[in-house]
Rosetta silent file (secondary structure, phi, psi, omega in degrees, C-alpha in Angstrom):
SEQUENCE: MPKNSKRTTTKTITIVWFLLMTLTVASFYLSENQFSGFSLAVVLMAITVAKFMSVSLWFMELKQAHPVWSLALVMLLTVFSALIIFSTG
SCORE:     score description
SCORE:     0.000 S_00000001
   1 L     0.000  140.737  175.092    0.837  130.462    0.276 S_00000001
   2 L   -63.497  157.077 -176.977    3.513  127.970   -0.356 S_00000001
   3 L   -65.158  -39.266 -169.769    5.277  126.236    2.671 S_00000001
   4 L  -101.303   31.770 -175.556    8.685  127.616    1.741 S_00000001
   5 L   -78.006  151.636 -177.074    7.506  131.148    0.759 S_00000001
   6 L   -88.679   -2.003 -172.087    9.767  133.985    2.092 S_00000001
   7 L   -65.504  146.803  171.798    6.618  136.112    2.972 S_00000001
   8 L   -89.404  134.855 -174.183    6.281  136.746    6.774 S_00000001
   9 L   -83.225  163.680  176.551    3.172  135.318    8.296 S_00000001
  10 H   -73.179  -23.571  175.178    0.954  137.073   10.779 S_00000001
  11 H   -67.706  -41.182  179.676    1.834  134.465   13.407 S_00000001
  12 H   -63.428  -51.636 -177.769    5.392  135.239   13.058 S_00000001
  13 H   -62.068  -37.582  174.178    4.869  138.954   13.264 S_00000001
  14 H   -62.490  -43.110  177.520    2.796  138.525   16.426 S_00000001
  15 H   -61.077  -40.677 -175.132    5.375  136.430   18.125 S_00000001
  16 H   -68.786  -41.267  172.217    8.038  138.964   17.261 S_00000001
  17 H   -57.254  -47.475  172.883    5.722  141.778   18.574 S_00000001
  18 H   -51.382  -42.700 -176.126    5.204  139.885   21.801 S_00000001
  19 H   -65.365  -47.936  171.864    8.993  139.564   22.091 S_00000001
  20 H   -44.483  -60.926 -174.117    9.468  143.388   21.414 S_00000001
  21 H   -64.404  -32.493  179.513    7.109  144.215   24.213 S_00000001
  22 H   -68.610  -41.436 -179.618    8.595  141.712   26.678 S_00000001
  23 H   -59.552  -49.182 -178.354   12.112  143.259   25.911 S_00000001
  24 H   -56.966  -39.002 -176.868   10.715  146.665   26.438 S_00000001
  25 H   -74.293  -39.898 -174.701    9.198  145.763   29.843 S_00000001
  26 H   -75.701  -29.564  178.173   12.441  143.978   30.843 S_00000001
  27 H   -75.331  -37.315  177.539   14.755  147.047   29.839 S_00000001
  28 H   -63.768  -57.012  176.265   12.404  149.200   31.889 S_00000001
  29 H   -46.225  -54.334  178.259   12.482  146.929   34.852 S_00000001
  30 H   -60.656  -33.925 -176.667   16.247  146.466   34.750 S_00000001
  31 H   -71.314  -33.547 -174.549   16.895  150.278   34.407 S_00000001
  32 H   -90.126  -29.273 -164.079   14.666  150.991   37.422 S_00000001
  33 H  -128.914  -22.272 -164.768   15.485  148.184   39.798 S_00000001
  34 L  -106.835  -73.426 -168.544   18.581  145.999   39.114 S_00000001
  35 L   -94.132  173.828  174.567   21.919  147.258   37.657 S_00000001
  36 L  -151.543  157.386  172.227   23.912  150.328   37.656 S_00000001
  37 H    64.003 -136.474 -172.238   26.817  151.694   35.674 S_00000001
  38 H   -60.002  -48.091  176.704   28.620  149.662   33.210 S_00000001
  39 H   -63.047  -28.110  172.382   26.690  146.431   33.540 S_00000001
  40 H   -69.372  -41.761  177.086   23.398  148.289   32.923 S_00000001
  41 H   -55.501  -43.850 -179.421   24.841  149.810   29.842 S_00000001
  42 H   -68.761  -47.242  177.076   25.889  146.424   28.406 S_00000001
  43 H   -64.009  -46.607 -179.021   22.474  144.754   29.178 S_00000001
  44 H   -68.881  -27.849 -179.927   20.371  147.631   27.897 S_00000001
  45 H   -74.754  -41.625  176.812   22.535  147.945   24.715 S_00000001
  46 H   -59.595  -39.946  170.212   22.017  144.182   24.093 S_00000001
  47 H   -63.508  -39.144  178.908   18.358  144.562   24.531 S_00000001
  48 H   -66.018  -44.046 -176.836   18.305  147.619   22.248 S_00000001
  49 H   -67.647  -42.206  177.925   20.233  145.851   19.565 S_00000001
  50 H   -57.426  -45.317  177.980   17.864  142.762   19.766 S_00000001
  51 H   -71.174  -39.117 -176.471   14.868  144.997   19.327 S_00000001
  52 H   -69.981  -33.076  176.702   16.290  147.011   16.605 S_00000001
  53 H   -69.020  -40.504  178.277   17.344  143.806   14.643 S_00000001
  54 H   -56.522  -47.193 -177.175   13.805  142.410   15.300 S_00000001
  55 H   -69.908  -43.330 -176.382   12.133  145.494   13.896 S_00000001
  56 H   -70.412  -38.047  176.775   14.498  145.693   10.854 S_00000001
  57 H   -73.006  -45.415 -176.215   14.425  142.040   10.023 S_00000001
  58 H   -91.506  -51.348  178.614   10.775  141.311   10.519 S_00000001
  59 H   -80.801  -33.277  171.368    8.786  144.597   10.142 S_00000001
  60 L   -87.824   -3.081 -178.520   11.011  146.275    7.557 S_00000001
  61 L    57.770   37.557 -179.528   11.747  142.908    5.857 S_00000001
  62 H   -70.214  -15.448  178.856   15.394  143.307    5.728 S_00000001
  63 H   -68.426  -23.054 -178.106   15.819  139.600    5.856 S_00000001
  64 H   -91.688   -3.706  177.164   14.546  139.496    2.372 S_00000001
  65 L   -87.899  173.286 -175.719   17.011  142.066    1.038 S_00000001
  66 L   -56.221  139.094 -176.852   20.362  141.537   -0.415 S_00000001
  67 H   -58.916  -19.771  174.452   22.767  140.069    2.317 S_00000001
  68 H   -59.127  -38.209 -173.758   25.022  143.083    1.975 S_00000001
  69 H   -69.089  -40.138 -179.597   22.443  145.386    3.601 S_00000001
  70 H   -65.871  -37.357 -176.017   22.061  142.844    6.643 S_00000001
  71 H   -67.602  -44.494  179.979   25.860  142.811    6.901 S_00000001
  72 H   -62.495  -40.011 -178.991   26.066  146.583    6.807 S_00000001
  73 H   -59.395  -56.841 -177.974   23.358  146.764    9.455 S_00000001
  74 H   -63.090  -43.268  175.755   25.182  144.443   11.846 S_00000001
  75 H   -56.863  -42.671 -176.795   28.437  146.217   11.310 S_00000001
  76 H   -65.832  -47.921  178.492   26.953  149.590   11.947 S_00000001
  77 H   -62.928  -36.969  177.348   25.233  148.339   15.221 S_00000001
  78 H   -56.622  -51.197 -179.536   28.400  146.748   16.329 S_00000001
  79 H   -63.906  -48.348 -175.253   30.400  149.989   16.034 S_00000001
  80 H   -65.880  -32.740  177.658   27.669  152.227   17.507 S_00000001
  81 H   -71.199  -43.352  178.314   27.036  149.725   20.375 S_00000001
  82 H   -68.965  -32.090  176.314   30.726  149.590   21.229 S_00000001
  83 H   -66.226  -45.597 -176.158   31.050  153.323   21.127 S_00000001
  84 H   -64.098  -56.120 -174.946   27.998  153.786   23.456 S_00000001
  85 H   -51.988  -56.493 -168.484   29.146  151.006   25.883 S_00000001
  86 H   -77.789  -22.979  169.166   32.683  152.095   26.214 S_00000001
  87 H   -73.672  -11.658  167.792   31.797  155.705   26.581 S_00000001
  88 H   -84.918  -19.171 -174.280   29.862  154.812   29.766 S_00000001
  89 L   -92.786    0.000    0.000   32.740  152.933   31.322 S_00000001
Protein backbone atom coordinates (compact mmCIF):
# COMPACT_ATOMS: atom_id res chain seq x y z
CA MET A 1 0.00 0.00 0.00
CA PRO A 2 1.45 3.44 -0.90
CA LYS A 3 2.41 5.76 1.95
CA ASN A 4 -0.05 8.49 0.98
CA SER A 5 -2.96 6.14 0.42
CA LYS A 6 -6.34 7.26 1.73
CA ARG A 7 -7.22 3.75 2.92
CA THR A 8 -7.62 3.34 6.65
CA THR A 9 -5.09 1.02 8.21
CA THR A 10 -5.78 -1.65 10.79
CA LYS A 11 -3.58 0.19 13.28
CA THR A 12 -5.61 3.39 12.90
CA ILE A 13 -8.90 1.56 13.27
CA THR A 14 -7.62 -0.20 16.39
CA ILE A 15 -6.52 3.10 17.94
CA VAL A 16 -9.91 4.68 17.17
CA TRP A 17 -11.66 1.64 18.63
CA PHE A 18 -9.67 1.96 21.88
CA LEU A 19 -10.52 5.66 21.96
CA LEU A 20 -14.21 4.83 21.57
CA MET A 21 -14.04 2.30 24.40
CA THR A 22 -12.24 4.81 26.62
CA LEU A 23 -14.85 7.48 25.92
CA THR A 24 -17.64 5.00 26.67
CA VAL A 25 -16.13 4.11 30.04
CA ALA A 26 -15.51 7.80 30.79
CA SER A 27 -19.11 8.75 30.01
CA PHE A 28 -20.39 5.95 32.24
CA TYR A 29 -18.09 7.00 35.08
CA LEU A 30 -18.98 10.68 34.78
CA SER A 31 -22.71 10.02 34.66
CA GLU A 32 -22.56 7.79 37.72
CA ASN A 33 -20.11 9.66 39.94
CA GLN A 34 -19.18 13.20 39.05
CA PHE A 35 -21.46 15.86 37.62
CA SER A 36 -25.13 16.66 37.59
CA GLY A 37 -27.44 18.91 35.65
CA PHE A 38 -26.25 21.21 32.91
CA SER A 39 -22.53 20.47 33.28
CA LEU A 40 -23.20 16.74 32.92
CA ALA A 41 -25.26 17.36 29.78
CA VAL A 42 -22.48 19.43 28.19
CA VAL A 43 -19.73 16.92 28.99
CA LEU A 44 -21.75 13.88 27.90
CA MET A 45 -22.86 15.61 24.70
CA ALA A 46 -19.24 16.46 23.87
CA ILE A 47 -18.25 12.83 24.43
CA THR A 48 -21.18 11.63 22.34
CA VAL A 49 -20.30 13.96 19.47
CA ALA A 50 -16.66 12.81 19.58
CA LYS A 51 -17.77 9.18 19.46
CA PHE A 52 -20.22 9.81 16.64
CA MET A 53 -17.63 11.67 14.58
CA SER A 54 -15.07 8.92 15.17
CA VAL A 55 -17.46 6.23 13.98
CA SER A 56 -18.64 8.20 10.97
CA LEU A 57 -15.19 9.34 9.87
CA TRP A 58 -13.19 6.17 10.48
CA PHE A 59 -15.58 3.22 10.35
CA MET A 60 -18.06 4.59 7.81
CA GLU A 61 -15.15 6.26 5.98
CA LEU A 62 -16.94 9.57 5.63
CA LYS A 63 -13.54 11.28 5.62
CA GLN A 64 -13.09 9.98 2.08
CA ALA A 65 -16.47 11.26 0.89
CA HIS A 66 -17.14 14.65 -0.65
CA PRO A 67 -16.50 17.49 1.85
CA VAL A 68 -20.13 18.58 1.60
CA TRP A 69 -21.20 15.44 3.46
CA SER A 70 -18.75 16.07 6.29
CA LEU A 71 -19.90 19.69 6.55
CA ALA A 72 -23.54 18.61 6.59
CA LEU A 73 -22.80 16.11 9.34
CA VAL A 74 -21.02 18.71 11.48
CA MET A 75 -23.85 21.20 11.02
CA LEU A 76 -26.46 18.57 11.91
CA LEU A 77 -24.53 17.55 15.02
CA THR A 78 -24.14 21.17 16.08
CA VAL A 79 -27.86 21.87 15.82
CA PHE A 80 -28.95 18.67 17.58
CA SER A 81 -26.33 19.03 20.30
CA ALA A 82 -27.37 22.61 21.00
CA LEU A 83 -31.03 21.62 21.14
CA ILE A 84 -30.35 18.78 23.56
CA ILE A 85 -28.00 20.76 25.80
CA PHE A 86 -30.25 23.80 26.05
CA SER A 87 -33.37 21.71 26.63
CA THR A 88 -31.75 20.34 29.83
CA GLY A 89 -30.88 23.76 31.23
